[in-house]
C-alpha positions as CSV (number, residue, x, y, z in Angstrom):
1,X,32.1,-101.9,101.3
2,X,31.6,-98.5,99.6
3,X,28.8,-96.2,100.9
4,X,25.5,-97.4,99.4
5,X,23.5,-94.4,100.5
6,X,22.1,-92.2,97.8
7,X,21.5,-88.4,98.3
8,X,17.9,-88.2,96.9
9,X,17.5,-84.6,98.2
10,X,20.3,-82.9,96.2
11,X,22.1,-83.1,92.9
12,X,21.1,-84.4,89.5
13,X,18.2,-86.8,89.4
14,X,18.3,-88.8,86.1
15,X,21.3,-90.9,86.9
16,X,20.3,-91.6,90.5
17,X,16.8,-92.7,89.4
18,X,18.2,-94.9,86.7
19,X,20.7,-96.7,88.9
20,X,18.2,-97.1,91.6
21,X,15.5,-98.6,89.3
22,X,17.9,-100.9,87.4
23,X,18.6,-103.4,90.2
24,X,14.9,-103.4,91.1
25,X,14.0,-104.4,87.5
26,X,16.9,-106.9,87.3
27,X,15.9,-108.5,90.6
28,X,12.4,-109.2,89.3
29,X,13.7,-110.5,86.0
30,X,16.2,-112.8,87.7
31,X,13.4,-114.1,90.0
32,X,11.2,-114.9,87.0
33,X,14.1,-116.9,85.4
34,X,14.7,-118.8,88.7
35,X,11.0,-119.6,88.9
36,X,11.1,-121.0,85.4
37,X,14.1,-123.0,86.4
38,X,12.2,-124.4,89.4
39,X,9.3,-125.4,87.1
40,X,11.7,-127.0,84.8
41,X,13.3,-129.1,87.6
42,X,10.1,-130.4,88.9
43,X,8.7,-131.0,85.5
44,X,11.9,-132.8,84.2
45,X,12.9,-134.9,87.3
46,X,9.6,-135.5,89.1
47,X,6.3,-136.3,87.3
48,X,3.3,-134.5,85.7
49,X,1.3,-134.7,89.0
50,X,4.1,-132.9,90.9
51,X,4.3,-130.2,88.2
52,X,0.6,-129.7,88.3
53,X,0.7,-129.5,92.1
54,X,3.2,-126.7,92.0
55,X,1.5,-125.0,89.1
56,X,-2.0,-124.9,90.6
57,X,-0.6,-123.0,93.6
58,X,0.9,-120.3,91.3
59,X,-1.8,-117.6,91.8
60,X,-1.9,-118.3,95.6
61,X,1.8,-117.8,95.9
62,X,1.5,-114.7,93.8
63,X,-1.2,-113.5,96.1
64,X,1.1,-114.0,99.2
65,X,4.1,-112.5,97.5
66,X,2.0,-109.4,96.4
67,X,0.6,-108.9,99.9
68,X,4.1,-109.1,101.5
69,X,5.7,-106.8,99.1
70,X,2.8,-104.3,99.4
71,X,3.0,-104.2,103.2
72,X,6.8,-103.4,102.8
73,X,5.9,-100.4,100.7
74,X,4.5,-98.8,103.9
75,X,7.9,-99.2,105.6
76,X,9.7,-97.7,102.5
77,X,7.4,-94.7,102.3
78,X,7.4,-93.9,105.9
79,X,11.2,-94.2,106.3
80,X,11.6,-92.0,103.3
81,X,9.5,-89.3,104.8
82,X,11.5,-89.5,108.1
83,X,14.7,-89.3,106.3
84,X,13.4,-86.4,104.3
85,X,12.5,-84.6,107.5
86,X,15.8,-85.6,109.2
87,X,13.9,-87.2,112.1
88,X,16.6,-89.7,113.2
89,X,14.7,-90.9,116.3
90,X,11.7,-91.8,114.3
91,X,13.8,-93.5,111.7
92,X,15.0,-95.9,114.4
93,X,11.5,-96.3,115.7
94,X,10.1,-97.2,112.3
95,X,13.0,-99.7,111.6
96,X,12.5,-101.6,114.9
97,X,8.7,-101.8,114.7
98,X,8.8,-102.8,111.0
99,X,10.9,-105.8,111.7
100,X,8.8,-106.9,114.6
101,X,5.7,-106.4,112.5
102,X,7.2,-108.5,109.8
103,X,7.9,-111.3,112.2
104,X,4.4,-111.0,113.8
105,X,2.5,-111.0,110.5
106,X,4.7,-113.7,109.2
107,X,4.0,-116.0,112.1
108,X,0.2,-115.4,111.7
109,X,0.4,-116.2,108.0
110,X,2.5,-119.3,108.8
111,X,-0.3,-120.7,111.1
112,X,-3.1,-119.5,108.8
113,X,-1.5,-121.3,105.9
114,X,-1.5,-124.7,107.6
115,X,-5.2,-124.3,108.5
116,X,-6.7,-122.9,105.1
117,X,-4.4,-124.6,102.5
118,X,-6.8,-127.3,101.8
119,X,-10.0,-125.3,101.9
120,X,-8.5,-122.7,99.4
121,X,-7.2,-125.4,97.0
122,X,-10.6,-127.1,97.1
123,X,-12.4,-123.7,96.5
124,X,-10.3,-123.2,93.3
125,X,-11.3,-126.6,92.0
126,X,-7.9,-128.2,92.3
127,X,-8.2,-131.7,90.6
128,X,-8.6,-134.5,93.2
129,X,-5.6,-136.5,91.9
130,X,-3.2,-133.7,92.7
131,X,-5.0,-132.1,95.7
132,X,-2.9,-133.8,98.5
133,X,0.4,-132.9,96.7
134,X,-0.8,-129.3,96.3
135,X,-1.8,-129.0,99.9
136,X,1.6,-130.4,100.9
137,X,3.4,-127.8,98.8
138,X,1.3,-124.9,100.0
139,X,1.7,-125.8,103.8
140,X,5.5,-126.2,103.5
141,X,5.7,-123.0,101.4
142,X,3.9,-121.1,104.2
143,X,6.5,-122.2,106.7
144,X,8.8,-119.7,105.0
145,X,6.3,-116.8,105.2
146,X,8.1,-115.1,108.2
147,X,11.4,-115.1,106.4
148,X,9.6,-113.7,103.2
149,X,8.3,-110.8,105.2
150,X,11.6,-110.1,107.0
151,X,13.4,-110.0,103.6
152,X,10.7,-107.7,102.1
153,X,10.7,-105.3,105.0
154,X,14.5,-105.3,105.3
155,X,14.9,-104.7,101.6
156,X,12.4,-101.8,102.0
157,X,14.5,-100.3,104.7
158,X,17.7,-100.5,102.5
159,X,15.8,-99.0,99.5
160,X,14.5,-96.1,101.7
161,X,18.0,-94.7,101.6
162,X,18.5,-95.3,97.9
163,X,20.2,-98.7,98.2
164,X,18.6,-101.1,95.7
165,X,21.9,-102.8,94.9
166,X,22.2,-105.0,98.0
167,X,18.6,-106.4,97.8
168,X,19.5,-107.3,94.1
169,X,22.7,-109.1,95.3
170,X,20.8,-111.0,98.0
171,X,18.1,-112.1,95.6
172,X,20.7,-113.2,93.1
173,X,22.6,-115.4,95.5
174,X,19.2,-116.7,96.9
175,X,18.1,-117.6,93.4
176,X,21.1,-119.8,92.6
177,X,20.8,-121.4,96.1
178,X,17.2,-122.1,95.4
179,X,18.0,-123.8,92.0
180,X,20.8,-125.8,93.5
181,X,18.7,-127.0,96.4
182,X,15.8,-127.9,94.0
183,X,18.2,-130.1,92.1
184,X,19.4,-131.7,95.3
185,X,16.0,-132.3,97.0
186,X,14.2,-133.4,93.8
187,X,16.9,-135.5,92.0
188,X,19.1,-136.7,94.8
189,X,16.6,-137.0,97.7
190,X,13.5,-137.7,95.5
191,X,11.3,-135.4,97.5
192,X,9.3,-134.1,94.6
193,X,6.9,-131.3,95.5
194,X,8.1,-131.2,99.1
195,X,11.6,-130.7,97.9
196,X,10.7,-127.7,95.8
197,X,8.9,-126.1,98.6
198,X,11.7,-126.8,101.1
199,X,14.2,-125.4,98.7
200,X,12.2,-122.2,98.4
201,X,11.8,-121.8,102.2
202,X,15.6,-122.3,102.7
203,X,16.6,-119.9,100.0
204,X,14.1,-117.3,101.5
205,X,15.5,-117.9,104.9
206,X,19.0,-117.1,103.4
207,X,17.6,-113.9,102.0
208,X,16.1,-112.9,105.3
209,X,19.3,-113.7,107.1
210,X,21.5,-111.6,104.7
211,X,19.3,-108.6,104.9
212,X,19.3,-108.7,108.6
213,X,23.0,-109.1,108.8
214,X,23.5,-106.1,106.6
215,X,21.1,-104.0,108.6
216,X,22.9,-104.9,111.9
217,X,26.3,-104.0,110.3
218,X,25.0,-100.5,109.2
219,X,26.7,-97.5,110.6
220,X,24.1,-94.8,109.9
221,X,20.6,-94.1,111.1
222,X,19.0,-97.2,109.4
223,X,21.1,-99.6,111.6
224,X,19.0,-102.4,113.1
225,X,19.6,-102.9,116.8
226,X,18.4,-106.4,117.7
227,X,18.6,-105.7,121.4
228,X,16.3,-102.7,121.0
229,X,13.5,-104.6,119.1
230,X,10.1,-103.9,120.6
231,X,6.5,-103.6,119.5
232,X,4.8,-100.2,119.7
233,X,1.7,-99.0,118.0
234,X,3.1,-95.6,117.2
235,X,4.1,-96.4,113.5
236,X,2.1,-99.6,112.9
237,X,-1.0,-97.8,111.7
238,X,0.9,-95.6,109.2
239,X,2.9,-98.6,107.8
240,X,-0.3,-100.7,107.4
241,X,-2.4,-97.7,106.0
242,X,0.2,-97.2,103.2
243,X,1.3,-100.8,102.7
244,X,-2.0,-102.7,102.9
245,X,-3.7,-101.0,99.9
246,X,-0.6,-101.6,97.7
247,X,-0.6,-105.3,98.8
248,X,-4.3,-105.8,98.2
249,X,-4.0,-104.2,94.8
250,X,-1.5,-106.9,93.8
251,X,-3.6,-109.6,95.4
252,X,-6.7,-108.4,93.5
253,X,-4.7,-108.4,90.3
254,X,-4.2,-112.2,90.9
255,X,-8.0,-112.6,91.0
256,X,-8.5,-110.8,87.7
257,X,-5.7,-112.7,86.1
258,X,-7.5,-116.0,87.1
259,X,-10.6,-114.8,85.2
260,X,-8.5,-114.0,82.1
261,X,-6.5,-117.4,82.3
262,X,-9.9,-119.3,82.8
263,X,-11.1,-117.7,79.5
264,X,-7.9,-118.6,77.7
265,X,-8.2,-122.1,78.9
266,X,-11.5,-122.5,77.2
267,X,-9.7,-122.2,73.8
268,X,-7.7,-125.4,74.5
269,X,-4.1,-126.3,74.9
270,X,-2.8,-124.4,71.8
271,X,-4.2,-121.1,73.1
272,X,-2.9,-121.8,76.5
273,X,0.6,-122.5,75.3
274,X,0.6,-119.5,73.0
275,X,-0.6,-117.2,75.8
276,X,2.0,-118.6,78.1
277,X,4.8,-117.7,75.6
278,X,3.6,-114.0,75.5
279,X,3.3,-113.9,79.2
280,X,6.9,-114.8,79.6
281,X,7.9,-111.6,77.7
282,X,5.1,-109.5,79.3
283,X,6.6,-110.1,82.8
284,X,9.9,-108.7,81.7
285,X,8.2,-105.6,80.2
286,X,6.1,-105.0,83.3
287,X,9.1,-105.2,85.6
288,X,10.6,-102.3,84.0
289,X,7.5,-100.2,84.5
290,X,7.2,-101.4,88.1
291,X,10.7,-100.4,88.9
292,X,10.1,-96.9,87.6
293,X,7.1,-96.7,89.8
294,X,9.0,-97.9,92.9
295,X,11.8,-95.4,92.1
296,X,9.1,-92.6,92.0
297,X,7.7,-93.7,95.3
298,X,11.1,-93.8,97.1
299,X,12.5,-90.6,95.7
300,X,9.2,-88.6,96.2
301,X,8.8,-89.8,99.8
302,X,12.0,-88.1,100.8
303,X,11.7,-85.0,98.7
304,X,8.0,-84.4,99.5
305,X,8.7,-84.7,103.2
306,X,11.6,-82.2,102.8
307,X,9.4,-79.7,101.0
308,X,11.2,-80.1,97.7
309,X,8.0,-79.7,95.5
310,X,9.9,-78.7,92.3
311,X,12.1,-81.8,92.6
312,X,9.0,-84.0,93.1
313,X,7.7,-82.8,89.8
314,X,10.9,-83.5,88.1
315,X,11.0,-87.0,89.5
316,X,7.4,-87.5,88.1
317,X,8.5,-86.3,84.7
318,X,11.8,-88.3,84.5
319,X,10.1,-91.5,85.7
320,X,7.3,-91.1,83.1
321,X,9.8,-90.6,80.3
322,X,12.1,-93.4,81.6
323,X,9.3,-95.9,81.9
324,X,7.9,-95.4,78.4
325,X,11.4,-95.0,76.7
326,X,13.0,-98.2,78.3
327,X,9.8,-100.3,78.0
328,X,9.5,-99.3,74.4
329,X,13.2,-100.3,73.8
330,X,12.4,-103.8,75.2
331,X,9.0,-104.3,73.6
332,X,9.7,-103.0,70.1
333,X,12.0,-105.8,68.9
334,X,9.7,-108.3,70.6
335,X,6.7,-107.1,68.6
336,X,8.6,-106.7,65.3
337,X,10.2,-110.2,65.4
338,X,7.3,-111.8,67.5
339,X,7.4,-115.0,65.4
340,X,11.0,-115.6,65.9
341,X,10.8,-114.9,69.7
342,X,7.8,-117.2,69.9
343,X,9.6,-119.9,68.1
344,X,12.1,-120.1,70.9
345,X,9.4,-121.7,73.0
346,X,7.6,-123.8,70.4
347,X,8.0,-125.0,66.8
348,X,4.1,-125.6,66.4
349,X,2.7,-123.0,63.9
350,X,-0.6,-122.8,65.8
351,X,1.1,-122.1,69.1
352,X,3.2,-119.4,67.6
353,X,0.2,-117.8,65.9
354,X,-1.7,-117.7,69.2
355,X,1.4,-116.2,70.9
356,X,1.8,-113.5,68.2
357,X,-1.9,-112.4,68.5
358,X,-1.3,-111.7,72.2
359,X,2.1,-110.2,71.8
360,X,0.8,-107.8,69.0
361,X,-1.9,-106.5,71.2
362,X,-0.4,-106.6,74.7
363,X,3.3,-105.9,74.2
364,X,2.8,-103.3,71.5
365,X,0.8,-101.1,73.8
366,X,2.6,-102.1,77.1
367,X,4.5,-98.8,77.7
368,X,1.0,-97.2,78.3
369,X,1.2,-98.9,81.8
370,X,4.0,-96.7,82.8
371,X,1.7,-93.6,82.3
372,X,-0.3,-94.8,85.3
373,X,2.3,-96.7,87.3
374,X,4.5,-93.7,87.9
375,X,1.8,-91.2,89.0
376,X,0.5,-93.9,91.3
377,X,3.9,-94.3,92.7
378,X,4.3,-90.6,93.3
379,X,1.0,-90.5,95.2
380,X,2.2,-93.4,97.4
381,X,5.4,-91.6,98.0
382,X,3.3,-88.7,99.2
383,X,1.4,-91.0,101.6
384,X,-1.7,-91.5,99.5
385,X,-1.8,-95.2,99.0
386,X,-5.4,-96.1,99.2
387,X,-6.6,-93.9,96.3
388,X,-4.4,-95.1,93.6
389,X,-4.9,-98.6,94.8
390,X,-8.7,-98.3,94.5
391,X,-8.5,-96.7,91.1
392,X,-6.2,-99.5,89.8
393,X,-8.5,-102.2,91.3
394,X,-11.5,-100.5,89.6
395,X,-10.0,-99.7,86.3
396,X,-8.0,-103.0,85.7
397,X,-9.2,-105.7,88.0
398,X,-13.0,-105.1,88.2
399,X,-13.3,-104.1,84.5
400,X,-11.4,-107.2,83.3
401,X,-13.8,-109.4,85.2
402,X,-16.7,-107.6,83.8
403,X,-15.4,-107.8,80.2
404,X,-14.9,-111.6,80.5
405,X,-18.4,-112.1,81.9
406,X,-20.1,-109.8,79.3
407,X,-18.4,-108.8,76.0
408,X,-16.2,-111.9,75.8
409,X,-19.3,-114.2,76.2
410,X,-20.7,-112.5,73.1
411,X,-17.5,-112.5,71.0
412,X,-15.5,-115.6,71.9
413,X,-12.2,-115.0,70.1
414,X,-8.7,-114.5,71.4
415,X,-8.3,-110.9,70.1
416,X,-11.6,-110.0,71.8
417,X,-10.1,-111.4,75.0
418,X,-6.7,-109.9,74.7
419,X,-7.9,-106.3,73.8
420,X,-9.2,-106.0,77.3
421,X,-5.6,-105.3,78.5
422,X,-5.1,-102.0,76.6
423,X,-8.7,-101.0,77.2
424,X,-8.3,-101.4,81.0
425,X,-4.9,-99.6,80.9
426,X,-6.6,-96.7,79.2
427,X,-9.4,-96.6,81.8
428,X,-7.0,-96.9,84.6
429,X,-4.8,-94.1,83.1
430,X,-7.8,-91.7,83.2
431,X,-8.8,-92.7,86.8
432,X,-5.2,-92.4,88.1
433,X,-4.6,-89.0,86.5
434,X,-8.0,-87.8,87.6
435,X,-7.1,-88.9,91.2
436,X,-3.7,-87.3,90.9
437,X,-5.2,-84.0,89.7
438,X,-7.5,-83.9,92.8
439,X,-5.0,-85.3,95.4
440,X,-1.6,-84.4,94.5
441,X,-1.5,-81.7,91.8
442,X,-2.0,-78.7,94.1
443,X,0.4,-80.1,96.8
444,X,3.2,-80.4,94.3
445,X,3.0,-76.7,93.3
446,X,5.8,-74.3,94.4
447,X,9.2,-74.9,95.6
448,X,9.1,-75.1,99.3
449,X,6.7,-75.7,102.1
450,X,5.4,-78.1,104.6
451,X,4.7,-81.6,103.7
452,X,1.5,-81.6,105.8
């Protein structure tokens, strides 16, 4: 296999950033397609109760995935800093501890999931008729949590040296395996909800196995040495201090989205269906912005540690331009021909109208998100994870909840509800750039210097 390492410290940046971010965005988009296929399988070949049981776990699963991915960010950033400083001994230490931490946290999550599955589902008012099925799904899903963390941390290790291609390949193969196992367990074995959860766990286990296999076969400093695995507290605090805020940020997003979805639900099935259509396109839009933010984090972590301040500033500018440009390329045709794109999912005029209302407001202004995602990513790459996470939670999550509970209660229309998205983006934009000015601006001045 050709060398997958990317030299982030020298040479032209634009092409490297593009080819690093592209597989990340494509991975998320593929995962979204595979999730839709899973839903289609259980909806088509099981029954309505099974579909509802899987669906009601959606935000809980999103919480788990966000927390896992966020924790992995800590590994990515810390390794990037070690690579930038050329500290090969510390690189090995971070890798060994990261994988042990992934297994340890994963096992705790596995056990916790078995205990709290029912209380959580009762707390979110899961209908009694699907409660047992929903609990069954969540408990089985949590059995795969250690594998999920191993994959996330392993992928973070690969991305820390610029390799986003292999995590993409792993996720692609895993997705096809997941769909195939879903068909087998649901149609052939008749396992319904349990079959969907088992298929997810097995495909995640495949992903974890593949990433570990590749790390063991590495020949450079990021090689995983299984016989040297041990737990030491030296790097755990740094990994958690960077990763946990990022994970909690995504988790709180889920809470805010529950409030928005609850408000949409109050308009009835037509509004729910229309909103769901728009959300399918919004996911793809956001994945582009998120990939640019992740690219900024990874590239800045190495260059900031190496003292390449001017290069860090260039990364910031290129990622800002790239996020807005590529997201606009995707969103513009969706907004212009929104009725046609909505018609792919429904032929009902009322549903299409509801979808178009949301698309016109949310997708048209979507590229604004990149203007705060990228500087937040740069700050994480510099080791400042808590501040951008708090600003994002305040600007987006908290304000959306406040809006639903105040303004929306007075003006109960869909446009009034959907306008909260660009409003909260604007608020977060101001908060993030204000924080960036205070925390990062002076540290990125000049060309050389210590990263301390």
